[in-house]
TIDOVO-860979 format. One record per residue: x, y, z of N, C-alpha, C in turn. Coordinates in pm, whole numbers, plus 50000, padded with zeros to 5 digits. Example, Ala and Ser with C-alpha at 12.3 -4.5 7.8 and 13.67 -1.06 7.14 Angstrom:
BEGIN
513194943150780512304955050780513204967050780;512854977550708513674989450714512905000350787;
REM end
This chain:
BEGIN
710102486340511708742484440558707932497140539;706712495840491705862507440476705222511340608;704992524140626704332528740747702872524540749;702272523540630700862520840621700622505840635;700502501240756700362486940780698962482340743;698852472040660697522467540618696832459140725;695522459540724694722451140811694172439740726;694552427540763694202415840683692932409440739;691912408440655690652402440697690572387940651;689592380740703689382366840665688862366240522;689662360240434689312359540293689682345640241;688852335640269689212321840236689372319440087;690322310740056690562307239915689492297739864;688772291239956687732281739919686362288439928;685312280539914683952285739927683472284740071;684412284240163684092283240306683122294240348;682092290340421681082300240461680912301240612;681712293640689681492294440834682682300140911;683542307340842684572315040912685752307040962;686082296240893687192287640936687942282940812;689272282540824690082277840711691412272340762;691922262340692693272257340716694042258940587;695182265740594695982268140474697442265640507;698172259540414699582256440439700452268740423;701522269340501702472280340492703132280440354;703352268440299703952267640166703072274440061;701742272640073700832279039977700852294139992;700942298840117701012313340141702292318840081;703402311440098704702315940045704682316239892;704082305939829704052305139683703252316639622;702202320739693701312330939637701542344739697;702692346639764702912359239836702892371439743;703312369539618703322380839525701942383639465;701012374639490699652376539439698782384139539;699242385139664698482392239765698692407339751;697732415039799697882429539800699012433739894;699272425039992700352427840088701242415640102;702542417940102703512407140120703432402040264;703062389240287702932384140423704242383640501;705382386140432706652386840503706882400640563;705982410040534706032423240595704942424140701;705162431940807704182432640916702782436440868;701802429440922700402432240891699572429141015;698442435841026697592434241144696442424741112;696292414741197695242404841175693892409941223;692852406841147691492409641191690752396541213;691522386141245690982372941275691942365841370;691612353741410692482345741497693252335741412;694472332441457695312323441378696162314841470;696082301841449696982292341515697892286841407;699192289141421700152284141323700902272341383;700842260941316701562249041363702652245741263;703912247141307705062244241222705382229341230;705382222841117705572208341112706982204141073;707732213141011709112209940971709982222540977;711282220241000712262231040990712352239841112;713012251241095713172261041202713342274841139;713042285041218713132298641167712652308341273;711912318541232711392328141327710102334341274;709332340141366708072346441329707962359741404;707452369941336707342383441390705982385341456;705972388541587704712390241660704802402841744;703932412441716703872425041791705252431041817;706022432641707707282439941708708452432441773;708302419241786709392410741833709482398341746;710712393941720710922381441647711002369941747;710262359241721710272347441807710802335441729;711722327641788712212315741719711122304941714;711022298041601710072286941586710812275141526;710262263341548710872251141496709772240641476;710182228841439709212218041422708402216241551;707072215441536706132213641647705942226241733;706322237841681706002250441750704572254441713;703792257841815702422262541794702392277341829;702002285741733701972300141752700532304841767;700282312141876698952317841901698952332441855;698082335841762697952349541716696502354041733;696302364341811694962369141837694592380641743;693322383341733692812394341651693492407441692;693892415241595694532428341609696032427741635;696602415741650698052415041665698732417641530;699952422841540700772425341422701722413541407;701802407941287702712396641268703262396641126;704292388341104704872386740971705572373240965;705532367040847706222354340825707662356940783;708472346640797709792346540736709902333140664;709602333240534709532320940459710932315340429;711022302240428712242295340386711822281840330;712692275740253712362263040188712132251740289;712812252640404712742241540498711702243540609;711112255540620710132258240724708722255940668;708062245740723706732242140673705722241540787;704442242340753703412241740855702072246040801;701142248640893699772252140856699232263340944;698372271540886697652281940960696202277440979;695762277141103694362274641134693742288341160;692932293041067692422306641069690922306541097;690482315441186689032316541209688662330641253;687452334441221686972347941248686592349641395;686382362041434685952364841571684572358841598;683692359541498682352353741514682442338541536;683322332041460683522317641477684052314741617;685012322841660685612321241793684542322141903;683692332241893682662334441994681632323241993;681202319241874680122309341863680572295041891;681832292041862682292278141872682772274242011;683132283942093683702280642224682782284542339;681492285042312680532288742417680442278442528;680842266142497680772255542597682032254842684;682992263742660684222263942739684152274742845;684852272742955684842282343065685412295743018;684852306743070685272320143029686762322443054;687272317643167688682319943199689592312143104;689112300543057689892292642961689992300142828;688862305442782688842312942656689712325442666;689672332042781690482344042801691972340642796;692352329542860693762325642862694242321242724;693322315542647693672309342520694442318642427;693932330642407694582340242319694922353042395;695692351542503696102363142580697612363442590;698272371242504699742371542505700322377142633;699492383942715699972389142842700252377842940;699432367342936699522356643035700562346142998;700712343642869701622333042826702392337442702;703492330642678704232332842554703332329042437;703452335942323702642332342206703102319342140;704192313642189704742301242132704642289842232;704032278842190703982266742272704672255642195;705652249242258706362238342193705652225142222;705172218642117704442206042130705452194442134;705402185842235706352174542242706172164842125;707252158142092707192147741989706212136742032;705512131041935704572119941960703432123942053;703102136842055702002141542138700662138442072;699612136842155698272134842103697822147042022;698402158542052698052170741979698252168541829;699382162641791699682160441649698662151141586;698242140941661697222131641610695922138841578;695472147341671694222154641650694382165541544;695572171141534695822181241431695682174841293;696282163241274696192156241145694742152341114;694012148241218692612144441200691782156741161;692062168041224691352180541191691592184241045;692842183441001693162186640862692432177440765;692382164640799691712154840714690222157840704;689592160240820688142162740822687802176040756;688682185840769688442198940707688372197640555;689222189140499689252187340354688002180040304;687412171640390686222163840350684952172040371;684822182640293683712192040311682342185940282;682332174740210681052168240178680582158940288;681382157440392681032148640503679792153640576;678952144340617677752147840694678162155240822;677452166040853677692173840975679122179440980;679622183340864681012187540849681402198740946;680602209140954680932220641039681082216641184;680162208541236680222204541377681402195241404;681752187141306682922178441321684182186941334;684322196941246685472205941249685512213541382;684352218841423684282226241549684722217641667;684232205341670684542196341782686022192841786;686592190241668688012186641663688892198541702;688492210641662689272222441702689222224341853;688052222341912687922223542058688822213442128;688832201142077689712190842135691172194842119;691512200042001692902203741972693402214542067;692622225142085693082235942172693062231642318;692192222142351692162216942488693422208642515;693842200942416695082193342429696282202742443;696252213642368697332223542378697332230042515;696142233242567696052239342699696592229942806;696332217142791696852207342887698382207142885;698952208142766700412208742754700952221642812;700232232542789700642245542839700722245542992;699762238943055699732238343200700912230443256;701382220943179702512212843224703852219743198;703912228043093705172234143053705392247943114;704302254743153704412268443200703732269943335;703892281643393703222284843518701712284143499;701052275843577699602274143563698862282243668;697882289743622697082298043711695882290043759;695922285643882694852277143934693702285243993;693972297444037692952305844097692242313843987;691092308843942690392315143831689832328943869;689632331243998689112344344040690132355344008;691402352144020692452361743988692492364443837;692282353943759692232355643613691072364643575;689932362843643688762371043615689012385743646;689672388343758689992402243794690952408243691;691952400443653692922405343554692232407943420;691322398943383690572400643259689772413643261;689122416143374688352428643388689262440843385;690442439343443691432450143445691822453943302;692142444043220692522446443082691372452843004;690152447943027688992453542959688772468042996;688982471243124688822484943171689872494143110;691102489143098692162497243037691772500842893;691302490742820690922492942680689802503342668;688862503042762687712512042756688022526142807;688932527142904689152539842973690542545642954;691212541442849692602545442828692762560542819;691802567242758691912581742744691602589142874;690992582042968690642588243096691782587843197;692452576443205693492575243308694482564243275;695732566643317696772556443311697252553243453;696402556143551696732553943691696242540343739;697132532643799696752519543851695732520843964;695832531344040694872533444150693462536044097;693372542943985692082545443922691402532243887;692172523043827691602510243785691312501143905;692112502044008691822494444130690482498844188;690242511944189688962517244239687802512444151;688012512344020686972507743928686652493043950;687662485443990687492471044015687002468244157;686922478744237686482477644377687422468844460;688712470044431689732463044510690822473144545;691712469344634692792478544671693872478544565;694612489444562695752490544470696752479244499;696962476344626697902465744665697462452244613;696152449444619695632436644573695782435344421;695482446144348695632445944203697082443844164;697982450444235699402448744208699842434444231;699352428544339699712414744374699262405044266;698042407044216697512398244111698352399443983;698662411643944699462413843823700852407643835;701472409143953702802403443972702752388143968;701692382444023701572367944027701282362243889;700432368943812700012363543683700982366643571;701492379043564702332382943451703682388743492;703982388143622705262392943675705502407643641;704432415543651704512430043628703702437143734;704022449743759703162457743844701942461843761;700902466343828699702470843757700042482543664;700912491343711701342502743627702092497843504;702922487643519703632482043405702662476343302;701612469743350700592464143260699932475243180;699582486043247698952497543180699902503543077;701142505943118702122511943027702372503142905;702502490042927702732480942815701552480842719;700352481742774699142482142691699142494742605;699442506142667699462518942595700522518742486;701702514042519702802513842423702492504642305;701882493142331701532484042222700522490442128;699512497042185698532503942100699202515042019;700132521942083700862532642015701692527241898;702402516341923703232510341818702392505941699;701252499541730700382494741623699852506341539;699622517641603699092529341532700182537241460;701372537641519702452545841463702882541341324;702722528641296703172523841165702062524941062;701032532541096699982535640999700172550040955;700392551940828700702565240776699542575040789;698362569940819697192578640825697092586340956;697962583841051697902590741180699252597041212;699222609141262700452615841303700712612941450;701932615641492702292613541632701412622041724;701112634241681700272643241762698852637941772;698292633241660696942627641661696872615341751;697912607341745697952595341828698012599141976;698802609142007698932613642146697562617342203;696802625042129695472629242176694522617242186;694622607842091693732596242093694012586942211;695222587742265695592579542380695412586842512;694892598942506694592606242630695662615742677;696672618242595697722627742632697282641742591;697372651042684696952664742655697992672242571;699232667542577700312674242505701122663642429;701292664942297702082655342219703492653542273;704062664142331705412663142386705462653242502;704402653242583704342643842695704262629442644;703532627542532703452614242473704832609642424;705552618642360706882615242310707802611242425;707742618742535708572615642652708162602142712;706862599742719706322587142774706762575342687;706652576942556707032566342464708522563242475;709342573642481710792571642491711182565342624;710492569342731710782563642862710532548542864;709502544142792709122530042794709752521642685;710292528042581710882520342471712332523842443;712782535342494714132539842464714232546842330;713092548242259713062554442128711982565242123;712182575142040711112584442013710172577641912;708932582241899708022576241800708612576041659;709252586941617709832587641483710972577441467;711802576441571712922567041565712412552641562;711332549941634710732536641634710282532741493;709562541541426709082538741291710262536841196;711272545141210712472544141124713172530741146;713222526141270713902513441299713192501741232;711862502341223711122491841156711342492141006;711492503840952711722505240808713072499440768;713992498940863715342494040834715462479040853;714412472540912714472458040934714482450440803;
REM end
């Protein structure tokens, strides 16, 4: 694996102009040598991607972990996540790809907490198993059919509506299969917490600092984090920092010392100790381990 991880932007194979595309995994596999980057090697997405596996079984690489997938597995990939395919003759499916602008404009009629949950790997597993004979599959097939009929009257709105229905059906299944968060106020606080971490990472890694910024007690913030993601507030902060570090470390354009300063560490040695404490590896060893995969 190369250290210089590429950032993949939305580049439709068709004349699509509204930031949405459906492409088969088989087509991606067939043309993998034609891309500037092999999709079987880790790459960072600059768009959103829903992958629906329709046949076979295998695995998919998401943010430095391999996840098993099989027929009817739905994979949620958010913008900036690192992922990689593992192609095989028997693993088939489709990628529903859309830009951030499409995401923002198309889901304005959905509740904010629903949109936040939709592509939040902290709250749920990135893999949702769709039951056999589910309505989801019916709407997925309908979406694929309508997407191909680009000459259809009101084509864009038809596609938008079907995608909204599709993800709503998936959310309904998610609520039945996983822990459902019924208190939306807690989701809102957690959402603000994550946003604050992203904005103030260089200022503080203290859970008490963020509790004060949220105007709640440290105990209350901890309780919300434990209930929603089964982590302490400090664990959430540390995991966020480590994920950003991992994503940056595999880019050859940044050194470990530069990364340490960009993450708010005054001394690169402290960053190395922090990274090893949370991963069991030094930054250099982490990069080397990925190269050996």
